[in-house]
C-alpha positions as CSV (number, residue, x, y, z in Angstrom):
1,X,-264.0,-37.1,28.5
2,X,-265.7,-34.7,26.1
3,X,-263.1,-32.0,26.9
4,X,-260.2,-34.4,26.0
5,X,-261.9,-35.2,22.7
6,X,-262.1,-31.6,21.8
7,X,-258.4,-31.1,22.6
8,X,-257.6,-34.1,20.3
9,X,-259.7,-32.8,17.5
10,X,-258.1,-29.4,17.8
11,X,-254.6,-30.8,17.9
12,X,-255.3,-33.0,14.9
13,X,-256.8,-30.1,13.0
14,X,-253.8,-27.9,13.7
15,X,-251.5,-30.7,12.7
16,X,-253.3,-31.2,9.4
17,X,-253.2,-27.5,8.7
18,X,-249.5,-27.4,9.5
19,X,-248.8,-30.3,7.2
20,X,-250.7,-28.7,4.4
21,X,-248.7,-25.5,4.8
22,X,-245.5,-27.4,4.8
23,X,-246.4,-29.3,1.7
24,X,-247.5,-26.0,0.1
25,X,-244.2,-24.4,0.9
26,X,-242.3,-27.4,-0.4
27,X,-244.3,-27.2,-3.6
28,X,-243.8,-23.4,-4.1
29,X,-240.1,-23.3,-3.1
30,X,-238.7,-26.6,-4.5
31,X,-241.1,-27.7,-7.2
32,X,-242.3,-24.4,-8.7
33,X,-239.4,-22.3,-7.3
34,X,-237.2,-22.2,-10.4
35,X,-240.1,-21.4,-12.7
36,X,-241.5,-18.7,-10.4
37,X,-238.1,-17.2,-10.0
38,X,-237.7,-17.1,-13.8
39,X,-241.2,-15.6,-14.3
40,X,-240.5,-13.0,-11.6
41,X,-237.2,-12.0,-13.3
42,X,-239.0,-11.7,-16.7
43,X,-241.7,-9.5,-15.2
44,X,-239.0,-7.0,-14.1
45,X,-237.0,-7.1,-17.3
46,X,-237.3,-4.7,-20.2
47,X,-237.4,-6.0,-23.8
48,X,-233.6,-6.0,-24.2
49,X,-232.6,-9.7,-24.7
50,X,-232.3,-12.5,-27.2
51,X,-232.5,-16.2,-27.5
52,X,-229.2,-17.9,-26.7
53,X,-227.7,-20.0,-29.6
54,X,-224.9,-22.5,-29.7
55,X,-221.7,-21.4,-31.3
56,X,-219.8,-22.9,-34.3
57,X,-216.1,-23.5,-33.5
58,X,-213.0,-24.5,-35.4
59,X,-211.1,-27.7,-34.3
60,X,-209.4,-25.8,-31.5
61,X,-212.5,-24.3,-30.0
62,X,-212.2,-20.9,-31.7
63,X,-215.5,-19.3,-32.9
64,X,-215.7,-18.9,-36.7
65,X,-218.6,-16.5,-36.7
66,X,-216.6,-13.4,-35.8
67,X,-218.8,-12.8,-32.7
68,X,-218.0,-9.6,-31.0
69,X,-219.4,-7.2,-28.3
70,X,-221.1,-4.0,-29.3
71,X,-222.4,-1.1,-27.1
72,X,-226.0,0.0,-27.1
73,X,-227.8,2.8,-25.3
74,X,-231.3,2.8,-23.8
75,X,-232.6,6.4,-23.7
76,X,-235.6,7.1,-21.4
77,X,-236.8,10.6,-22.3
78,X,-239.0,10.9,-19.2
79,X,-235.9,10.8,-17.1
80,X,-234.1,13.6,-19.1
81,X,-234.0,17.3,-18.3
82,X,-235.1,19.8,-21.0
83,X,-231.5,20.8,-21.7
84,X,-230.4,17.1,-22.0
85,X,-233.3,16.5,-24.5
86,X,-232.3,19.6,-26.5
87,X,-228.7,18.3,-26.7
88,X,-229.8,14.9,-27.9
89,X,-232.1,16.5,-30.5
90,X,-229.2,18.7,-31.7
91,X,-227.1,15.6,-32.1
92,X,-229.9,13.8,-34.1
93,X,-230.3,11.2,-31.4
94,X,-233.8,12.2,-30.4
95,X,-236.3,13.4,-33.0
96,X,-237.8,16.2,-30.8
97,X,-238.0,17.3,-27.2
98,X,-241.6,16.0,-27.2
99,X,-240.4,12.5,-28.0
100,X,-241.3,10.4,-24.9
101,X,-240.8,6.9,-26.3
102,X,-237.9,4.9,-24.9
103,X,-235.2,4.1,-27.5
104,X,-232.6,1.3,-27.8
105,X,-229.9,2.5,-30.2
106,X,-226.4,1.4,-31.2
107,X,-223.5,3.5,-29.8
108,X,-221.6,4.7,-32.9
109,X,-218.5,6.7,-33.5
110,X,-220.7,9.8,-34.1
111,X,-222.8,9.6,-31.0
112,X,-220.6,7.9,-28.4
113,X,-219.0,11.1,-27.0
114,X,-222.4,12.7,-26.2
115,X,-223.9,9.5,-24.8
116,X,-220.9,8.6,-22.5
117,X,-220.8,12.2,-21.2
118,X,-224.4,12.1,-20.2
119,X,-224.7,8.5,-18.9
120,X,-223.2,9.4,-15.5
121,X,-225.2,12.6,-15.2
122,X,-228.7,11.4,-15.8
123,X,-230.7,8.2,-15.2
124,X,-232.2,8.7,-18.7
125,X,-229.3,7.1,-20.5
126,X,-228.1,3.5,-19.8
127,X,-225.3,1.9,-21.8
128,X,-224.8,-1.9,-22.0
129,X,-222.9,-4.4,-24.1
130,X,-224.5,-6.9,-26.4
131,X,-222.9,-9.9,-28.2
132,X,-223.3,-9.8,-32.0
133,X,-223.2,-13.2,-33.6
134,X,-221.8,-12.4,-37.0
135,X,-218.9,-9.9,-37.4
136,X,-216.5,-8.7,-40.0
137,X,-213.8,-11.1,-38.9
138,X,-215.9,-14.2,-39.6
139,X,-214.2,-17.0,-41.5
140,X,-215.5,-19.9,-43.6
141,X,-218.8,-18.1,-44.1
142,X,-220.1,-20.4,-46.8
143,X,-219.4,-23.4,-44.5
144,X,-220.9,-21.8,-41.4
145,X,-223.8,-20.3,-43.3
146,X,-226.5,-18.1,-41.9
147,X,-228.8,-18.9,-38.9
148,X,-231.3,-21.5,-39.9
149,X,-230.9,-20.9,-43.6
150,X,-227.6,-22.3,-45.0
151,X,-224.5,-24.2,-44.1
152,X,-223.8,-25.7,-40.7
153,X,-226.3,-23.2,-39.2
154,X,-229.0,-24.9,-41.2
155,X,-227.9,-28.5,-40.7
156,X,-227.7,-28.1,-36.9
157,X,-230.4,-25.4,-36.5
158,X,-232.5,-27.4,-34.0
159,X,-229.4,-28.4,-32.0
160,X,-228.0,-24.8,-31.9
161,X,-231.4,-23.3,-31.0
162,X,-232.7,-22.9,-27.4
163,X,-235.6,-21.4,-25.5
164,X,-233.1,-19.8,-23.1
165,X,-233.2,-16.0,-23.3
166,X,-230.2,-13.8,-22.4
167,X,-231.4,-10.5,-20.9
168,X,-228.9,-7.7,-21.0
169,X,-231.1,-5.2,-19.1
170,X,-233.9,-5.3,-16.5
171,X,-235.8,-2.6,-14.7
172,X,-235.7,-1.7,-11.0
173,X,-238.8,-0.9,-9.0
174,X,-239.0,2.6,-10.5
175,X,-238.7,1.2,-14.1
176,X,-235.1,2.4,-14.4
177,X,-232.9,0.0,-16.5
178,X,-230.0,-1.6,-14.7
179,X,-227.5,-4.3,-15.5
180,X,-229.1,-7.5,-16.6
181,X,-228.4,-11.1,-15.6
182,X,-227.0,-13.2,-18.4
183,X,-229.2,-16.3,-18.4
184,X,-226.7,-18.0,-20.9
185,X,-224.6,-18.8,-17.9
186,X,-226.9,-21.8,-17.6
187,X,-225.3,-23.4,-20.6
188,X,-221.8,-24.5,-21.3
189,X,-219.6,-22.0,-23.1
190,X,-218.5,-24.8,-25.4
191,X,-222.1,-25.6,-26.5
192,X,-222.2,-25.9,-30.3
193,X,-220.7,-27.6,-33.3
194,X,-216.9,-28.1,-33.5
195,X,-215.7,-28.4,-37.1
196,X,-212.4,-29.9,-38.3
197,X,-211.5,-26.5,-39.8
198,X,-208.3,-25.0,-38.5
199,X,-208.9,-21.2,-38.1
200,X,-205.3,-20.3,-38.8
201,X,-205.1,-22.3,-42.0
202,X,-208.5,-21.1,-43.1
203,X,-207.3,-17.5,-42.7
204,X,-204.3,-18.2,-44.9
205,X,-206.4,-19.8,-47.6
206,X,-208.9,-16.9,-47.6
207,X,-206.2,-14.3,-47.7
208,X,-204.6,-15.9,-50.7
209,X,-208.0,-16.3,-52.4
210,X,-208.9,-12.7,-51.8
211,X,-205.8,-11.7,-53.8
212,X,-205.9,-14.3,-56.5
213,X,-209.4,-15.8,-57.0
214,X,-212.4,-13.7,-58.1
215,X,-214.6,-16.8,-58.3
216,X,-213.8,-20.3,-57.2
217,X,-213.0,-22.6,-54.3
218,X,-210.2,-24.1,-52.3
219,X,-210.4,-27.3,-50.1
220,X,-207.5,-28.5,-47.9
221,X,-207.6,-31.9,-46.2
222,X,-205.4,-33.8,-43.7
223,X,-204.9,-37.1,-45.6
224,X,-204.5,-39.5,-42.7
225,X,-207.8,-38.5,-41.0
226,X,-209.7,-37.1,-43.9
227,X,-210.4,-34.0,-41.8
228,X,-211.1,-30.8,-43.8
229,X,-208.7,-28.1,-42.5
230,X,-209.9,-25.3,-44.7
231,X,-212.7,-24.8,-47.2
232,X,-213.5,-21.5,-48.8
233,X,-215.5,-20.1,-51.7
234,X,-215.3,-16.8,-53.6
235,X,-216.8,-14.4,-54.1
236,X,-217.3,-14.0,-50.4
237,X,-220.1,-12.5,-48.3
238,X,-220.6,-11.3,-44.8
239,X,-223.5,-12.7,-42.8
240,X,-224.2,-9.3,-41.0
241,X,-224.7,-7.6,-44.4
242,X,-226.7,-10.4,-46.0
243,X,-229.2,-8.2,-47.8
244,X,-226.5,-6.6,-49.9
245,X,-225.6,-9.9,-51.5
246,X,-229.0,-11.3,-52.4
247,X,-229.3,-10.1,-55.9
248,X,-225.7,-9.8,-57.1
249,X,-225.0,-11.3,-60.5
250,X,-221.8,-13.1,-59.3
251,X,-223.8,-15.1,-56.8
252,X,-221.6,-14.7,-53.7
253,X,-224.0,-16.8,-51.5
254,X,-223.2,-20.0,-53.5
255,X,-220.6,-22.3,-51.9
256,X,-218.5,-23.2,-55.0
257,X,-216.6,-25.8,-53.0
258,X,-219.7,-28.1,-53.2
259,X,-221.0,-27.0,-56.7
260,X,-220.4,-29.1,-59.8
261,X,-218.1,-28.2,-62.6
262,X,-216.4,-29.9,-65.6
263,X,-213.1,-31.4,-64.2
264,X,-211.0,-31.2,-67.4
265,X,-207.7,-33.0,-67.2
266,X,-207.7,-33.7,-63.4
267,X,-210.1,-36.5,-64.4
268,X,-207.1,-38.2,-66.1
269,X,-206.1,-39.3,-62.7
270,X,-209.2,-41.6,-62.7
271,X,-208.4,-42.8,-66.2
272,X,-204.8,-43.6,-65.3
273,X,-205.7,-45.4,-62.1
274,X,-208.3,-47.5,-63.8
275,X,-206.0,-48.5,-66.7
276,X,-203.2,-49.4,-64.3
277,X,-205.4,-51.3,-61.9
278,X,-207.0,-53.3,-64.8
279,X,-203.4,-54.0,-66.0
280,X,-204.2,-52.6,-69.5
281,X,-201.0,-50.6,-69.5
282,X,-197.8,-49.6,-67.7
283,X,-196.2,-46.3,-67.0
284,X,-193.3,-47.0,-69.4
285,X,-195.6,-48.0,-72.3
286,X,-194.9,-45.7,-75.3
287,X,-197.8,-44.0,-77.1
288,X,-197.9,-41.7,-80.0
289,X,-199.5,-38.3,-80.1
290,X,-200.1,-36.6,-83.5
291,X,-201.7,-33.6,-81.8
292,X,-205.3,-34.8,-82.2
293,X,-207.5,-37.9,-82.0
294,X,-210.6,-38.7,-84.0
295,X,-213.4,-40.6,-82.2
296,X,-216.4,-41.2,-84.4
297,X,-217.1,-38.0,-86.2
298,X,-215.5,-35.9,-83.5
299,X,-211.9,-34.5,-83.5
300,X,-210.3,-33.8,-80.2
301,X,-207.1,-31.6,-80.2
302,X,-204.2,-32.0,-77.8
303,X,-202.5,-29.0,-76.3
304,X,-199.6,-29.9,-78.6
305,X,-201.7,-29.6,-81.8
306,X,-200.0,-26.4,-83.0
307,X,-196.6,-28.1,-82.7
308,X,-197.7,-31.2,-84.5
309,X,-198.2,-33.3,-81.5
310,X,-196.1,-34.7,-78.7
311,X,-194.8,-37.5,-80.9
312,X,-193.7,-40.6,-79.0
313,X,-194.0,-40.4,-75.2
314,X,-194.5,-42.8,-72.3
315,X,-197.7,-43.0,-70.3
316,X,-196.0,-41.4,-67.3
317,X,-194.9,-38.4,-69.5
318,X,-198.4,-38.3,-71.0
319,X,-199.8,-37.6,-67.6
320,X,-197.0,-35.2,-66.8
321,X,-197.7,-33.2,-70.0
322,X,-201.4,-33.8,-69.9
323,X,-201.6,-35.3,-73.4
324,X,-205.2,-35.5,-74.5
325,X,-204.3,-37.9,-77.4
326,X,-202.8,-40.5,-75.2
327,X,-205.6,-40.4,-72.6
328,X,-208.3,-40.7,-75.3
329,X,-206.5,-43.8,-76.6
330,X,-206.4,-45.1,-73.0
331,X,-210.1,-44.3,-72.5
332,X,-211.1,-46.2,-75.6
333,X,-209.0,-49.1,-74.4
334,X,-210.8,-49.0,-71.0
335,X,-214.3,-48.6,-72.5
336,X,-217.2,-46.6,-71.0
337,X,-218.2,-49.3,-68.5
338,X,-214.8,-49.3,-66.7
339,X,-214.4,-45.6,-66.8
340,X,-217.8,-45.0,-65.1
341,X,-217.2,-47.9,-62.7
342,X,-213.9,-46.4,-61.4
343,X,-215.3,-42.8,-61.4
344,X,-218.0,-44.2,-59.1
345,X,-215.5,-46.0,-56.9
346,X,-213.7,-42.7,-56.5
347,X,-216.9,-41.2,-55.1
348,X,-217.9,-39.2,-58.1
349,X,-221.6,-38.8,-58.8
350,X,-222.5,-38.8,-55.1
351,X,-222.3,-36.4,-52.2
352,X,-219.4,-36.7,-49.8
353,X,-221.9,-36.2,-46.9
354,X,-219.8,-33.7,-45.1
355,X,-222.8,-32.0,-43.6
356,X,-223.5,-29.1,-45.9
357,X,-227.1,-29.0,-47.2
358,X,-226.0,-27.2,-50.4
359,X,-223.6,-30.0,-51.5
360,X,-224.3,-31.2,-55.0
361,X,-223.7,-34.8,-56.3
362,X,-221.9,-33.7,-59.4
363,X,-222.8,-35.5,-62.6
364,X,-221.7,-38.9,-63.6
365,X,-223.6,-40.0,-66.8
366,X,-225.1,-43.4,-66.9
367,X,-223.8,-46.1,-69.3
368,X,-226.9,-45.5,-71.6
369,X,-226.0,-41.8,-71.9
370,X,-222.4,-42.4,-73.2
371,X,-222.0,-43.3,-76.8
372,X,-218.8,-44.2,-78.8
373,X,-218.2,-40.6,-79.9
374,X,-218.6,-39.4,-76.2
375,X,-215.6,-41.4,-75.1
376,X,-213.2,-38.8,-76.3
377,X,-214.8,-36.1,-74.1
378,X,-215.2,-38.5,-71.1
379,X,-211.5,-39.6,-71.2
380,X,-210.3,-36.0,-70.7
381,X,-212.9,-34.8,-68.2
382,X,-215.1,-32.9,-70.7
383,X,-218.7,-33.2,-71.8
384,X,-221.4,-34.5,-69.4
385,X,-219.2,-35.2,-66.4
386,X,-219.2,-32.8,-63.5
387,X,-217.5,-32.9,-60.1
388,X,-217.2,-30.6,-57.1
389,X,-214.0,-29.3,-55.6
390,X,-214.5,-31.4,-52.5
391,X,-214.8,-34.5,-54.8
392,X,-211.7,-33.4,-56.6
393,X,-209.8,-33.4,-53.3
394,X,-211.3,-36.8,-52.5
395,X,-209.7,-38.3,-55.6
396,X,-206.2,-37.2,-54.4
397,X,-207.1,-38.3,-50.9
398,X,-207.6,-41.9,-52.2
399,X,-204.3,-41.8,-54.2
400,X,-202.3,-40.5,-51.2
401,X,-203.9,-43.2,-48.9
402,X,-202.5,-46.0,-51.1
403,X,-205.8,-46.6,-52.9
404,X,-208.1,-46.6,-49.9
405,X,-211.1,-44.3,-50.1
406,X,-211.6,-42.0,-47.2
407,X,-214.6,-39.7,-46.9
408,X,-213.7,-36.1,-46.1
409,X,-214.8,-35.1,-42.6
410,X,-216.1,-31.7,-41.6
411,X,-217.8,-32.3,-38.2
412,X,-215.3,-33.0,-35.4
413,X,-217.9,-33.2,-32.6
414,X,-221.0,-31.7,-31.2
415,X,-221.3,-30.4,-27.7
416,X,-224.6,-30.0,-26.0
417,X,-225.8,-27.4,-23.5
418,X,-224.4,-29.4,-20.6
419,X,-221.0,-29.7,-22.1
420,X,-221.5,-33.3,-23.1
421,X,-220.3,-34.7,-26.4
422,X,-222.9,-37.1,-27.8
423,X,-221.8,-39.5,-30.5
424,X,-222.7,-38.0,-33.9
425,X,-222.1,-39.4,-37.4
426,X,-223.2,-38.1,-40.7
427,X,-222.1,-41.2,-42.5
428,X,-221.4,-44.8,-41.5
429,X,-219.3,-45.5,-44.6
430,X,-216.0,-47.2,-43.8
431,X,-212.7,-46.9,-45.8
432,X,-212.7,-49.1,-48.8
433,X,-209.8,-50.2,-51.0
434,X,-210.5,-49.5,-54.6
435,X,-206.9,-49.6,-55.9
436,X,-203.9,-51.7,-55.0
437,X,-201.1,-49.9,-53.1
438,X,-198.9,-50.6,-56.2
439,X,-201.3,-48.8,-58.5
440,X,-201.6,-45.8,-56.1
441,X,-197.8,-45.6,-56.0
442,X,-197.5,-45.5,-59.8
443,X,-200.1,-42.8,-60.0
444,X,-198.2,-40.7,-57.4
445,X,-195.1,-41.2,-59.4
446,X,-196.8,-39.7,-62.4
447,X,-198.3,-36.8,-60.4
448,X,-194.8,-36.0,-59.1
449,X,-193.5,-36.1,-62.6
450,X,-196.2,-33.5,-63.6
451,X,-194.9,-31.1,-60.9
452,X,-191.3,-31.8,-61.6
453,X,-191.1,-31.2,-65.3
454,X,-194.7,-31.2,-66.6
455,X,-197.7,-28.9,-66.6
456,X,-197.6,-28.6,-62.8
457,X,-194.2,-27.0,-62.4
458,X,-195.6,-23.7,-61.2
459,X,-197.1,-25.5,-58.1
460,X,-193.7,-26.2,-56.5
461,X,-193.0,-24.2,-53.3
462,X,-189.7,-22.4,-52.8
463,X,-188.9,-24.4,-49.7
464,X,-187.5,-27.2,-51.9
465,X,-190.1,-29.7,-50.7
466,X,-191.5,-31.8,-53.5
467,X,-195.2,-31.9,-54.3
468,X,-197.4,-34.0,-56.5
469,X,-200.4,-32.9,-58.5
470,X,-202.3,-32.4,-61.7
471,X,-203.5,-29.4,-63.6
472,X,-206.8,-29.2,-65.3
473,X,-208.2,-26.8,-67.9
474,X,-211.9,-27.5,-68.4
475,X,-213.2,-26.0,-71.7
476,X,-216.6,-24.2,-71.5
477,X,-218.4,-23.5,-74.7
478,X,-218.2,-19.8,-75.7
479,X,-216.6,-19.0,-72.3
480,X,-213.2,-18.8,-70.7
481,X,-212.1,-22.3,-69.4
482,X,-212.2,-23.3,-65.7
483,X,-208.8,-23.7,-64.1
484,X,-208.0,-26.6,-61.7
485,X,-205.1,-27.9,-59.7
486,X,-205.3,-30.9,-57.3
487,X,-202.2,-32.0,-55.3
488,X,-200.5,-33.0,-52.1
489,X,-197.6,-31.8,-50.0
490,X,-194.9,-32.9,-49.3
491,X,-194.5,-35.7,-51.8
492,X,-192.5,-38.0,-49.6
493,X,-194.9,-38.0,-46.6
494,X,-198.1,-36.1,-47.5
495,X,-199.5,-33.9,-44.7
496,X,-202.0,-31.9,-46.9
497,X,-204.2,-32.6,-49.8
498,X,-205.6,-29.7,-51.7
499,X,-207.9,-28.8,-54.6
500,X,-207.9,-25.4,-56.2
501,X,-210.7,-24.4,-58.5
502,X,-210.8,-21.0,-60.4
503,X,-214.1,-20.4,-62.2
504,X,-213.3,-19.1,-65.8
505,X,-209.7,-18.9,-64.7
506,X,-208.2,-20.1,-68.0
507,X,-205.2,-22.3,-67.7
508,X,-204.8,-24.6,-64.7
509,X,-201.0,-24.3,-65.1
510,X,-201.0,-20.5,-65.1
511,X,-203.8,-19.8,-62.7
512,X,-204.6,-22.6,-60.2
513,X,-201.2,-24.2,-59.7
514,X,-199.5,-20.9,-58.5
515,X,-202.3,-20.5,-55.9
516,X,-201.6,-24.0,-54.6
517,X,-197.9,-23.0,-54.4
518,X,-198.6,-19.8,-52.4
519,X,-201.0,-21.5,-50.0
520,X,-198.5,-24.3,-49.3
521,X,-195.7,-21.8,-48.8
522,X,-197.7,-19.8,-46.2
523,X,-199.0,-22.9,-44.4
524,X,-195.5,-24.4,-44.2
525,X,-194.3,-21.4,-42.2
526,X,-196.8,-22.2,-39.3
527,X,-196.8,-26.0,-39.5
């Protein structure tokens, strides 16, 4: 009996030990397995690696950062022969033959021949490829921004960041570097932020700007969706050479597409819209321009001042020829309350919320800040009022959409590390009608007159497709005026809305409108 009890106890003890071992193996292999595998890998790796970061794409999934692959070399002097060290010292790759510290250097045009000749002859040189996030072919740099600091890179910094490290190199048992395992295979290649930007259109816009705009901005929008197809600012900068631009006087890091400037005569679109909507006038009403208007103690000259004024002209022609006298008369008829009300309805004085942290609200003065003598300036887009190029495009967007406001959209979708697309919204604002379709149609008729025979003639493309738009020349005290053109193409069924701003560019007719024309001509070839 006692013998049987001993056997049972022994059997039970063995069974318990076996169960404990099974549970321990289960815990190590299945529960702790991934972690221990990762730690084991990290113990073997050298310090060549970096945190994986989500990408920023255009609407078609093409990266905008100019990411490219570059070759690097790890030099392990302890694995080199004396003659190999002497050669590397001669080529200024090593400091001396006594230099025993491992080096990780970029393969350049000057050193590549020596390094590639030696790499198959010695274990002391190992060459690998590394992805560089920002490259010379990057586009929309002011929109994309710099990692964690500006633009979309700042807005979505936490979403684009990760704790996953991509190792390009790890060591074998002898400490010799060999090809690494790219841990970024654990995340979807589409992980990142997809913008509404069209890379091909963006390239066209930037090419034209590089030739024609020293300082300014261009915004191109698809009117039906409100999606921004291109947005660029000049002067430009390159993210991989950021230090070179930090203290330049022309401030290349500023995104002028979301900075505030005096709008000049493009604000007359708001004045015309308000007066027509309030039924205070009609396009065929005849006004008289003597070349100037006196408001309080202030005298405001029209562009026709030297010629003695425009004389009699209809409201439609007043918009076409950008007559200051008529629009000051119209502004006085409207009054400051209505002008500011409609400016606010058009979205001026507030951010468009496209997702750029640098975006300014512009400046829309309060009613208390506008006095009788200020109405002259306000009516022609001068004085205290300021708008951004994206807001300027939004004005035209409303007119093209039959009087319905539509917020510009820059973020198309976000894609997480698993390839999923969570719902993301920067703004819950819905389209709102601020003008009747009839009013919007009359405004378009006037804008098309401006490009047919008025100040915007130089905006017409050579493909015989009609456009509509408005020039602006915003006077700046003791400085050259800012040049504007806002418009749409083609006139009969608009596919594109665009604002062109040239800082201190002089005349909108002579400077900004021809840029609109060239961009339209080049885009129309590929669309």
